[in-house]
N, C-alpha and C positions, 0 to 999 in steps of 0.2 A: 480869734486872735491869739497872741502868745500867752502862755501861762508859765509861771515859775514852777518847775517840776521838783526842785529841791532847794531849800533855803541853805544859806551858809551855815555849816555846822562844824564844830570841832569834835573829832572823834578821838577820844583818848585811848591810849594803848590798853587800858584795863577793860574796855568794852569790846575789843575785837581780839581775834586770834586766841580764844580762851583755852583751846586745847594745848597748843604748843606755842612757845614764844619765839620760834625762829622763822616766822613769816613776817615780812615787812608790813608795817602799819600805815594806814592811809593818811593820818594826820588831818590837815585842813582840806576839805573838799569844796571847791568853789561851786556856786550854783550853776546847774546845767539847765539851759532853757530849751523848751520843746518847740518843735516846728511841725507843720503838717508832714505826712510821710515822705513827700518828695518823689521824684521820678528816678528811674534807673539811669546810671551813667551810660552815655552812648560811647561805645568803643570806636574810636576814630582810626585805629590802626589794627593790624592783624597781630595776634599774639605769636610768639616764637613757636616754631614746630618743635616737638619733643617726642621722645619715646622713653619707656622705662628700661634702663640698662640693668636695673635690679628692682623687681617688683617688691612690694612691702613684705618684709620678713619680721616675724615676731621674735623677740629676745626673751622676755619673761612676762608672766602675768603679774600685775602689781596693783595693790589697793591704795597706793599713793597716787591720787589723780589730780595733783596740783603741780605746778612747775617741776619738771623732772630733772632739771639741771641748774646751772648757774643762772642767777637773775640777769647778769650783765656780761656774760661770756659766751663763747661758742664751745660746748663740750664735745663736739664732733670735729676731728682734726684729720687732715690728709697726711699720710705718711709719705715722705719724699721717695721718689722712684729709686734713688740710690740705696735706700734702706728696705726695698722690697715692695713699696707701694701699698695701697689699701687705705684703711682708716683705723684710727683709734677713737674710742668713744667712752664717755663716762656719764652715769646717771644715778639717781637714787630710786630705789624701789622697795616695795613692801609686799613680800610674796604671799602673805595670808591676811585675812581680815583683821586679825588681832596681832599680827607679827610686828617686828621691829623694822623701821625704815633703815635701809643699809645702802652703802655706796658700792657701785659695780663698775667694772671696766670691761670693754668689749674690743676685740681685735677682728677686723673684717678684711678679707682679701681684696685684691683689685677688682674682682668680679662681684664683690658685695656679699660673699659667703662668710658666715660666722665661723671663725677659727677658734675663738675663745670668748666666753662670756661668764664672768665669775665675780665674786666679792673681792674687794681690794684688801680688806682686813679680816681677821678671824675672830675678832672680839665682838660679841653680840650686844652692841650699844647703838643707840639712835644716832645716825649720821645723816648729813644732808647737804644739798646745794653744791655738788662737786663742780670743780672747774679743772681744766687741763691745758697744757701747752706741749708742743712737740718740737724738739730741737731741730732746726732746719738743716743742720749739718749732718748729724748722726741718725736722726729719726727716732731718738729715744723719748718716750713720753714721761711727763711729770704731772702729778695730780695733787689737788688740794681740796679740802672739804671742811665742814665744821662738825664737831662732836665734843662731848664732855670727856676730857682725857685725864681729869684729876678728881679730887674729892669735893671741890666746891660746886656750886650750882651752875656756874656760867660755862658756856661752851668755849672750846679752843679751836684754833685753825690748825689742821693737821696737814702734813705734806709727805709724799713719798715719790721717789723716782724708780723707774723700771729699767734695769740694765739692758733689756731687749737685745739679746745677742743671737745673731744668725736666724732671725725670724721667730725666735721664741720669746713670748712676752710673759709678764707676770713674774719676772725675776726681781722681786722687790728688794730694795735697799732698806736701810734703817728708817722707820717711821719717825718723823720729827714733829714736834709742836713748834710752829713758827710764830704764833701769836698766843701767848699764855694769858688768858683772861682770869680775873679782872686786870686790865692794863691801865697803867697810870699815864695820863696826859695832863700836864700842867697841875692844876689843883684838883682835878677829878680823878678819883681812884677806883670807880666802879664800872669803868668802860668795858663793853663787850663787843669786840670787833669780830664780826662773822661775815658770811656771804662772800667768799673769796672769788676773785677773778684773776687769772694768770695769763701773762704774756711773756715772750722771750725776745730779747734784743741783743745788740752787741755789748761787749764787755771792755772795760779799759785794760784788761789783762790779756796779753797776747795768747791766742789759741783758745780762748774761752768765750762763752756767752754769758749773759746775765738774765736770770729769771726774776720777774717782778710779780708779787701777789698782793693785790689790793683788797682790803677787808673793811667793811663799813660798820659803823657803830650802831648797835641796836639800842643803846641807852642814850637818852636825850636829857640834857640839863638846861634846855631852853624853856621859854615861857610855857607854862602848863605841861611841861614834859612832852610837847608835840615833837614828833620825830624830826631830827636834823642830823643826818648821818655824816659826821666827819669820817675821815678815812685814815687808816694806817697802811703803809706800803712796805712789805718786807721784800728784800732782794738779796740774791746770792749769786756768786760766779761758779761756773762749772765747765768742764770739758767732757767729751765722750768718755775719755779714759777715767776721769773721776767717777762717772756713773758706773762704768763697768767694774771698777775696783771697789765700789761701795763706799767711797769716801763721803762722809757726812758733810753737807753743805754748811757754810758759815754765813749766818743771816745778819743783815743790818736793816734798820727800820727808819722810816721817815714819815712825818705827818705834815699836813698843810696848815699853817697857822691861821689863815682866814677861816677855814672850815672848823678848826678847833674853837675859834671865837664864836662862830654861828651856833655851835653846839651848846654854848654856855650863855648865850644872850637871852636875858630875861625881859627885855623890853621890845625887841623886834624879832619876828620869826622868819628865818630863811631856811629852806630845805633844798639841799643839793641833789640833783639827779645827774650824776657824772659817770664817765667811763674812762678806763685806762688805755693808753696807747703809747708807743715809743717810735722814734725814727732810727735811722741808721747812723746818726751823728752823735748819739749819746744823750739825746734829749728825751725827757719823760713828760707826757702830757696827761692831765686829768681834765676832761672836757665834757661839757654838757650844759644844762640850764638849771635855774633854781626858781622856786616860787618865793614870794615875799609878802608878809602881812604884819600889821602892827599888833600890839598886845590884845586888841579887841577882835582880831581876826579880819580886819578890813584890808583889802588888797593895797599893796604899795606898787605904784607904777614906776619901774626902774629897769635899766638894761638887765635882761634875764639870762644872757648866755655868758658863760665863763670859760676861759682857757687858762688853766693853771699849768705853768711850765717849770720844769726843774732841769738844769743843765748838769753836766758831769755825771751822767749815767745814774741820776737819782740822788747823787751826793751833794748837789749844789743847793742854791737858795731858790725857793719857790717864788715865782712872780705871777701876776694875774693880769689878763686882758679881758675887757668886758665888751659885749656887743648886744644887740637886740635881735630877738627872733621875729619881730613885727614885720608884716608885709601889709601895705595899705590896701584898703578896699573901699567900697562905696555903698550907701544905703539905697536900695532900689525903691522906687515909688510903690506904695501899697496898691495903687491902681493907676492906670494911665493918667499922667499929669498930677497925681496925688502926692501926699507927703510920704516920708520914708516909712518902709515896712517895719524895720526893727525899731522898737520903742523901749524906753525905760519902763519896766513893768511896775515901778512904784508911782511914777508920775504920768505915764502915758505919753510922754514927750518923745518924738522921734529922735534918734541919735543923729548927730551930724556925721558926715563922711569921715571927718578927722577923728571921731570918737570910736570908730570901728577899725579893727585890723585883724589879720590872721596872726595867730600866736601859737607857739608850741604848747601842747597839753597832753596829759595822760601818757607820758613817754618816759616813765621811770625805769622800765625794763627794756632798755636798748643796749647797744654796744657801740664801739668806735673802732674804725680801722683806718689804715694809711694806704693810699694808692701809690702808683709808681712815680707820680709827679710831685710827691711831697705834700699831698693834701689829705687832711683827716676828714672822714665822713662819719656823721652821726645821724641815723634815721630817726624819724618820729612822726607824730600826728600834729597837724595844725588845724585849729578851729577858729571861728570868728569870735573875737573877744570884745568885751565891753569895758568901759572905764571902771566898773565895780569889780571886775575880775570874773564875772559870769561869762558863759560861753554857750554857743548853740551846738548841742551835742550830736545832732543829726547830720552835721557836715564836718567831719573830721577826716582830713585827707593826708596821705603819706608824702612827706617831703624830707629833705635832709639838710642839716647844717654841713657846710663844707669850709674848712679852715685851711688856708694856704699858709704853710709853715715857713715858706720862703719870704713871702711879702707881708705876712702877718695880717691878712685880710680875711673877712668872713663873708660868705654868700649863702643863699638859700636856694636849693635846687628842688624842683618838683619831680617826684617819682611817679605818682599816679593819684588823681588824673593830672594831665598837663594842659595848660592853655594852648590854644591854637597858635602855631608859629607866626601867623600873620597878624595876630592880635597885638596891636601896638598901643592899646588903651589900658588894659588891665595888667597888673604886675604879677598876677597869679591866676590860676584857674578860678573862674567866678561862676558859681552854680546857676545863676540866673542870666548869664551873658556868655553863652558858649559858642555863638555864631555871629557873623557880621549881620547888621552893622553893630560895631562895638560901642559900649557905653550906654546901651539901652536894654531893657528887659526883653528877653526872647519871646516869652509867652505868658499869658495870665491864665490861671485856672479858676474854676468855679468853686467857691467856698461852701456851697450848699445852702447858704442863707441869703442869697440874692446879691452877694458881693463877689469880688475876685481877690486873688493874691498872686504874687509872682511865682510862677512855676520854677522849682529849684531842683537840681540834681543832688541827691543825698547819698551817703554811704555809711557803713557801720563796720569799721576796721578793728573788730575785736573778735576773740574766739568764742564768745557767748553772746546771745541776743538780748538778754534781760539786764538792763542797767541797774535794776533794783536788787539784784542778787548780792549776797555777801554784805548785807546791811547797807545797800545803796552805794557800795564801793567797788562794784564789779570792774568798772573801767580802770581803776587804779590797780586792782589785784591781777587782772587778766591781760592788760595791755602788753604786747610782746612783739616788737619789731626789730629784726636783726639784719645785719649787712655783712657780707663776706669781705675778706681782704681782696686786694687786686693780685691776680696771678701774673706771671711773667708776660702774658699777652694782653694785660690790661682788662681782663674779664672779671666782672663782679656780679653779685646778685643781692637784691633786697627781698626778704621773705617776711610776710606777716599773715594774719588771718582776718577773715571777713565773715560776718553773719548777717549781712543786710537782707538777704532773701528769707532767712529764717525769722528775722525780726518783722518783716512785712507781713508774714503769715501769723506768727504767734502774738505780736503786739498790735500791729495795725489791722489785723484780720482781713488781709487781702487774699482771697481764696486762690488766686492764680498761682500762689507760691506754696500751696499745701505740700507739694512733694519735697520742699526744702525745710519742713518743720523741724527736722532733726539733722541738719546739715551744716556743720562748721566747714569753712572752705579755706584752703591754702592759696595765697597769692604769691607769685614769684615774678618780679621784674628783673631783667638782666641788662647788662651793659657790656659792650665789647671794647669800650674806650675809656676806662678809668672813671666811669660815672659821668662823662661828658654828655651822654644821652642815655635815657632809660627806655626800655621797651614797654609795650602794652603787657600787662601781667598774664602769665600762665595761671590758669585756675584749676585746682584739683579738688574734687568733692565726690561724695558717694552717690550722686545722681548722674553726673556727666562723665565721670572717669571710671572706666570699667575696673581698673586695677584697685580702686578705692571702694569698690562695692562693699557695703556693710561696715565700713570704717568711719568713725567719727574722730578725725584728727584734732588733737589739742597739743599745746606746748611745743610748737614746732621750732627746731633749730636747723639752720643750714650748716654744712661743713664750712670750715674756715676759708677754703679756697675752692674755686672751680678747677677741675682737672682738665687741662687742655688736651684735646684729642687730635685735632688737625683742622683742615679747611675743607669746605664744601663750596666750590666756586669761590666767591668773595666773602663767604660767611664763615666765621669761626665756629667750631664745634667743641662743646665742653660738657663735662659731667658734673652734676651737683648732687652731693649726698644730703639726705634729710633724716633727722632724728625726730621722732614725735611719739605721742601717746594716743592710742586708740581707746577712747572713753566709752565703755559699754553703755552707760547711761550718761547722756550729755549733761555736764555740770559737775563741779568739784564738790565731792563729799568731804575730802580731807580738810579743806579750808573752811573753818568755822567763822561765823554762822552759815549754815547751809540748809538747803531744802532738798538735797539730792541723796539717793540711796548709796549704801556702801557696797557696790557690786563690782568695783575694780575696772580693769582694762589691761591693755598690753603696751609695753614699750616696743617700738618698731623702728626699722631702718628701711629706707628706699633710696634709689638713685635714679636721676633723670639724665638722659643725654639730650642736650638742647642745641638747636641751631640758632646761634646768636644773630639777631636781625642784621641784614646787610645794610650798609650805608655807604655813601660815596667815600671810599677810604682815602685819607690824605696820603701824600707820598710817605713812604716808610724809609727810615734811614737804613743804609746797607750794612751797618756794623754787626747786627745780631745781638745775642744775649751775652752779657759779661760772665766770666767765670766767677763762682762764688767761693771765697776762701774764709778761713776762720777769723782772720783779722782784716781791718780796713782802716782807711783814713778819710777825712772829709775835706773837700776843696770847694770854696766859694769863689768863683772866678767871674771876672768881667770878660766879655768876648767882643773882639773887633775883627772885621773882615775888610781888607783893602782900605784900612784907615777909617772905616765907618762902623757904627754899632751893628752887631749881628741882629738878626730879626727873630721875632717870635717863631718857635717851631724849629729853628736850627738846632742841631744836635752835636754836642762835643763828646768825643770818645777818648778814653785814656788807655794806653797800651804799654806792655812790658814785653821785651823780646825774651822768649823762653825756648831754648833749644833751636834758635834760628828762626822761630816763627813768632810774629807779633801776636800776643795774647791780649784779648780785650779784657780789661780789668774794671771798667766802669764807664758809664755814660750818663749824660743829663741833657735835658731840653732847655734851650735858652728862653727866658722870659724877659720882656722889656718892661721896666717899671720906672716911671718918671724919667724916661729918656735913656736909661742905663740898661744895657743888655747884660744879664747875669745868668749864671748857671751853677747849680749845686750838684756836685758829683761825689758819690761814694766810690772810692777807689779801693779795691780789695788787694791786700798784700799781707804776707806772713813774715816779712823780714824788712829791716831798715836798709836804706841805701840802694834800693832798686831804681834804675833809671826809667822814669815814666815819660813817655812822649804822647803828644796829642794830635788828633785830627778833628776837623769840624765838617759836618755835612751841611752845606748851604741848601736849605729846602727849596727856595725859589728857583735856583739854578740846577738843582738835583745833581750837585757835584761835591766831591770830597776835596778839602784843602788841608794841607799840612800846617801845623801851628809851630811857630818859631821856638816857643818856650818849652823847657823840660822841667821836671821836678824830681826830687829824690824822695823815695817813699819813707814815711814815718808811721809806724804802727800806732794807731789811735791818735794820730796827729790831726790837727785842725788848721788848715791853711786858708787864709782869707776870711774876711768878715764883711757882711752887708751892713751899711752901704758904703762905708768910708775907707775900708781897707781890703778891697778886692784884689785877688791875684789875677793880673791881666794876661789874657791870652790873645796873641795877634796872629792872624792868618792872612795869607794873600794867595793870589792865583799862581804864584811861583811855588809849586809843590815841592816837598822834600821827600824823597824816597830813601828809605833805609833798608839795606839788604844785609842780613847776617851771613857771614861766610865761615865755613868750617875749614880746619886745616886740611890741605889737599885740594882736589878738584871740586869746583862748584859750577853748576849750570845756571847762568845769570842772564837777566834781561832787564831793560829799563821801561818804565811806563811814564817817564817824564823826558822832556827834551831840554837839556841844559844849553846855555849860550855857547859853551865850548865843548865839543865832542871829542877833543884830543884825549887819548888814554892817559897821558902824563898829567893832564889837568883833572880829569875825572877821578883818578885814583891817587891824587896827591896826598890825601889824608892817610892813606894806608900803603903808600908805595914801598915803604921799608919791608912790608910783609909780602908784597906781590912777587911771585916767581915767574908767572907766565900768564898771558891772556891769549886765547886761541879761538879761531873760528874757521869756517871753510874758506874764508878769504885770505887768511894768513896767521902769523904768530907775532906776539910782542913779548920780548924779554927785556927787563930793565937794563939800561946802559949797553944795549946791544946795537951797534950801528947798522946791522943788516936786517933789522925788523921789517917784516912784510905787512904788519897790521899796526897802524898808528892811531886810528880813530874808530869810534863805534858808529853804527847806523841804526836809525829807528826801525823797529820791526825785526831786527836780527837778534839771535841768541848767541851767547859766548860762554866758553869755558874759562874760568878764572882759578888759578892755583895760587894758594897763599900758604905761608909757612906756619901760621898760627891763627886761631879764631879771631875775627875782627868784623867790623861793620863798615860797609861801603855806603856813604851818604852822598846823594846827588840831588841838586836843586834845579828845578826847571819848570816849564809849562807842561801841563798834562798833555800827553799824546792823544790826539783825536782818534778814538777807536773806530770811527766810521771811515777812516782812511784805509784803503785796501792794502794788505801785505801780499806782495806778489811771491808765489811759490813756483818753483820749477818742478818738473816731473822727477820723482824720486824723493830722496831725503832732503829736508830743509831744517836747519837749526833756527828756530823761530822764537820771537819775543812774545810774551803775554802782556799786552798793553793796557787792559782795563785796570781800574783802581781797586777792585774788590775781587775776591775769589769767585769762581763761576764753575758750575758743573760742566764737565768736558763735552757732553752731548750738545748742550746749548751753545757753548763757546765756539765750536767748530761746525755748527750747523750749516754755515754758508758754503762749506766745501762739498756738501751733498755726497753723491756716489763717487766723487774723485778721491775721497779719503780712504787710505789703506790702513794707516796706523799712526798713533800718537804715543810717544814715550818720554818720560822724564825720570828724575831720580825716584819719584814716588811710585811709579809703576807703568803699566802699559794699558792702552785702550785700542782695541780693534773693533770696528763696527760689528754688532750682532754676535759678539763673542761673550758667552756668559762667564768666562774665567777672567774677565778684565780686572786689573788691579789699580788702574788709574781712574779716579772718579772726579777729581777737581783740579782745575788749573788755577794757579795762584800768582799774584804779583811778585816780581823780583826773580822769578824762575824762568828758565828757558826750556823749550820742548822740541824734540825731533818730531817732525810731521812728514809723513810720506804720502804722496799723492800720485795718481796714475798719470795725469797730464798736467801741464801748466794750469794754475788756478789762482784765484784771489781770495784771501782769507779776510773776512770782515767779522770782527767779534760782535756777538750779540750785546744788547744793552745790559749793563751790569745789574745784578740782582744780589739779594742777600745770600751769602755762602760762608762756609768755614774752610780755612786752608787745610789741605791734607798734609799729613806728616811728611817731612822732607824725604825721609828714607824709611823703608820697612825695617822693623827691628824685632829681635828675638832675645828672650832672656838668656838662652844658652850661648848664642854666638854673637850678639850685638848687632851692628849695622854694617852693610857692605861697604867696601872701598870703591869710590867713584873713579871711573876712568873717562876719557874723552869720547868714548864710543861704547856701544853695547850690541849684543845680539839677543834675539828673543826666541824662546823655546816654548812651544805648546806641548805639554807632557801629559801622558797618562801613566798611572802607577798601578802596581799589582794589588792583589787582594789584601796585602798587609797594610795599605795606606787607608786612612780615614779622613773625612772632612775635619779640618782644624789642625791636621799635621802640618809641619813646616818643612818645605823643600828648600835646600840650600845648595849653592854652587861654590866650589873652591878652586883657586888656581895657586899652586904651590903653598897650600894651607892658608891662603889669604881669602877671606870671605868676599866673593864677588857678586852674589845674587841671593835673594831671599824672597819667598812668597808662601802663601797659605794654600793648602790643598782644599779644593771644593768638590762636592759631588753633584754633578749635573747629569740628569737622565741616566743615573746608574753608573756613570764613569767618574772615578776619582781622578781628577786632573788638576793642572795648575798652569798658569801663564807666568813664566819665569824670565826676568831680564838679567843677563849676565854682563857685568861691566868689563869691557876689554877694549884696548886700542891697539892690539897687536895680534895678527893672525897666527895660528898654529900653537898657541898655548894650550896645555892639556887641562881640561876641566873635569873635576871629580864631583860627584853629587852625593848628598846625604839627606836622610829623612829623619826628622825628630818627631816622636810621638809623645805629646803631653799626657796622654792617657796612661801609657805604660812607662813613660820616662825612659825610653830607649832611643838610641841613635843607630840607624841602619845605613850601611854603605850600599849605594845603588850602582847598577850597571845599565848601559855602557858608559864609558867615559867619552868625552868629545874633545875636538880641537876648536879653539876660538875662531870666529869668523865675524869681525865687526860689521854691523849694519845688516846682517842677514837674519832671516826669520825661518825657523824650522817648525813645520806643522801648519795646518790650515783647518780651522774648526768647520768652515762651511763644506769642505771636502771630506771631513771626517779623518783628517791626517793628524796623528799624534806621534811624538817620539815616546816609545814605550820604555819605561824604567822598571827594572825588577831588582829585588834584593840580591845582593852578592852572596851566593850560597857558600862561598869559601871563607867568609868572615862572620864571626859571631857578633850580633848586635851589641853595641856599647850600651851599658846601663848608665843612667844619670842618677846620682844620689837623690833619693826621694822617699817620701812617706806614702805608702800605697793604700793600706786599708787596715781595719781592725775587725776581727770576727771571733765570736758573735758580737753583734752590736745592734740593739741593747743587750746587756749581759748581766748575769747575777754573780757568778763566782770568779770570773776572769775572762780576759780577751787576748787573742793572739794578734800581734801587730806585725804586719808585713812591710819590709823596707827593701829598696834597691840601693846597692852601694856601688859607686863607680870604681873603675879600675885603679884610680889614684888613692882610693881608700882614705878619704878625708876624715878629720876629727868631727864627730857629731855629738849633739846633746839632745836627748829625748826626755822631756819632762811632762808632767800632768798638772793642769791648772784648774781651779774651780771657776764658776761663772763671775766671780769678783776679780779675776785676774791674779789670784794668789797661787803661787806654786805650792803644791801639796806633795808632789812625789818627783824625785830625781830618778828616772828609770834607767838611763844609761848615759854615761859620758866617756867618750873614747873613740877607738877605731874598731871597725868590723871588717871582716874579709870581704873583698869585692864579690858582687853577685847578689842573689836574693837571700835575705836574712829575716829572721823572726825574733821578736821580743815578746815577753808575756807580762801582763799586769794583772795582779790578783785583786785589785780594788783596795789595796792597803796603802796608807800614806807613809811619809817618812818617819812618823812616830810609831808605826806599827799598828795603827788603828784602822779598822775597816771604815771606809767612807760611807756616807749615807746615800740613799737613792737620789738621783738627779742628773744634771748635765755637767760634763767635764770636757776639757779640751786637751788633746794630746799634741804637743808641739815638738818638731824636730828642727834644730838650728844647725846650719852647715855654713860656716863662714859668715858671709853677709846675707845669706838667704835663709828663709824659714818657711815651713809648711805646718798647717794645723788640720786636724780632723776632730769632729765632735764625737764624744762618747756618751752613752747613757747607761746608767746603772739602775736596774729595777730589782727590788728585793721584795 
């Protein structure tokens, strides 16, 4: 029968962690009750397929073999692709047996190769438990750790940021002490806040972000000095420029009054196990669970889950919501028809069903993250708990707390194992009832003494097998369950360790598991849908995973995010980075008391490429991913469609017109609570007063509807409040199409059908700007009695000429894209009627071999021509489509897509002038042209066409559209080389021929352009190079100066953005010129070795190159 393995004991701090005081202390350990060994969990699903995209690589040998990073953070961070990609990582290590534990930083490439691995500081003092965060905008990393930075005995929390310029890391700014201990809180003066955890969120200051660093108190003033770690949170605002310029951050601090009270309570003991997370609306959360006992150490039964929330970006008042981690279960009969198996060990009385529940336990070393739907996830272990607070330690399973920040509700989600989906009896996986019929014991096992007991599935989700290690506190010290953030695709992972098979051999002496005697295992469960479903875990170990042969992984951390790779069929593919320690002898020597030798191990990195399990994907909204800007606002809206509440799963999108193109600035999913459909949207903006308009995707109908209301942007604004002050959005099937028009000609079409198609009605809101509307059917000129075009037709495209930029707004029913658009042989000016952008190949697939060419202001598409410049068709625009014979165009079903730029653009020449027709030229260029050069067409010095040169099968060529509506105009061609910053005139010239195409790729026919030998190439003012570089004594700087010889400024800056040398200000003669810098600053001092930046400014443009001095 059952026996009590460990009585309730209070472990005072003086009895543990004798060597160093910066390890967390276990405090009150509830009795752990033993069970028979149990049976192996049956895997009901297939684990995700995976490969190693980076096999394990060693960083250093270290003799610190206990937690190598933050207790409650993720010290491995993905670098945004915009900043070069890869990973930043931090850990503490001890390179020799008697050496000092120090804090390190590592920079890894996208391929997982080590680019840098070094100490963060140069002072040889004991440092530890580092945390880090990476700015999501600039990719700059920030680090915090604890160390003794002054003359007293207590540790401080230290902070440093890395300027990280042009892929160079380790450009440290000023080291700061952000928590100077001892720190005074209320009447307590000896507090020691250490063990930092860092996160980054939005800031109330435009253009900045806010970093938060939570530090827990190692000093307790509670009953018997039992640990009760209240928290201090330091925060500061920053921008990328602040970091590059080395501006010291200004820190503010906040504490949570309830936790401060727990730390000083001498009658009741409560110990918090919480984690820091923030949302995009300026709310800060400290979330987790606590244990509670009276002064005698007896368990207090009370709600154990806390959500502390602070508004105003951490500057507001802390509030608390409480929940319970309990999940009900039942007491199985000890034998068929018998009394309950689980009994009170003091009285022998079976527990009632109501006295047993699953409850979170041994989960002090977790973290918290926010998903894309505004839900906070906190992973942990759940065990069967009794009224006295004891628990059955052989059945501790991974689940997660999920807090919905919108509805303020808490739920518990199973990660592994999970109950059968058709089990409608149990609320959680039940180890003795894993198959139907539900509510009865599956099987009884022989107890070897003539009796039976319920056969139960067990598990041991810890990195070490022996619960008696570290003074019977192994489960506290070694428990480690971590969860990633949700990436843009909703992909997440939970990572923990398991030693069940090693325990079965070493403790239960089951010979079948002898091979696993020294095998800690890594478990990884993944989700493709923001944690709505979790996979069967991937298992990594030194027996079954070739790449882990000889490795005993401990202290495993996942990267903060999955790197999205793409799709394989209906399955998402992602890469997960892992940081861990390879323990040469399994078991921690560093953490005293210990029975393990001091022979060290290795800090390591690996990366898996995982195929996330396929599931029946729900319909996906067609809006795509919002653009992310440095500022944002928050909108809490109510949503109605056709006078009724919107439905769960509908999606509201917010747009701003930028350069004539609607830009997605935010979106949110509708949730219906108590009959009200509401949606929280973070809307990105960097300026006040932008006009925000909305659309809603009706999931059930799979259609997009326009919303009547608009909003003016407010940086850091909060509009609407749940539940009584929602900002209501109303949509109906009468869609509203908004088309941005530029001054001059525009190619326009409608994807809605208004009640009145008369031009005077449709254009009434902008008629004062309209100069002409033109199509193949006729022309409309305002106030002209001889107009031959008076109304528009569905499926047709039109040219609209306006005197100044404006927006055409049309309201009507969506045009049915399944209705064929009839095309005549030859050219047709055609509407694009779908509601979302679509790739050109899919859009016109119905035309098959009839299609000859499609062209719009964006570019040209010719089937099977690799020089194509038109990739996407977009709502509001019209396209010329040429077919061989009469045909019917039926657009494909809309899919997710991004609008293509309205016109090609070049920094040197700008954008072409649109005319009501054009001609197409397939050109080849001589040996002077390179891929990436810009080919331009001019008529009377007016830019009429622009395209980029490509190299296909050894031919430098381009497909160029020249806008013209008049035959016989002379076209001159020029080539701009960004590499040499030169402009070359090309020959021959041509005469315009609207509607014609010169050249045919399938026949190998190109119009061959050559450089005009009679003209000298024009130089563009540009900064070319510096040689030698790196250099010791000086470097020669090459420049090109255009024939207009503009004023230029050439200056040298250090990595902090400080100008140290004004090299040249003024005019130079046109042509190739040189300057010399001898490494001396404006004060006449030779600068030190390092990285510098040479900057040339020319009017509104500037160029920079990196210099390196090596002495």
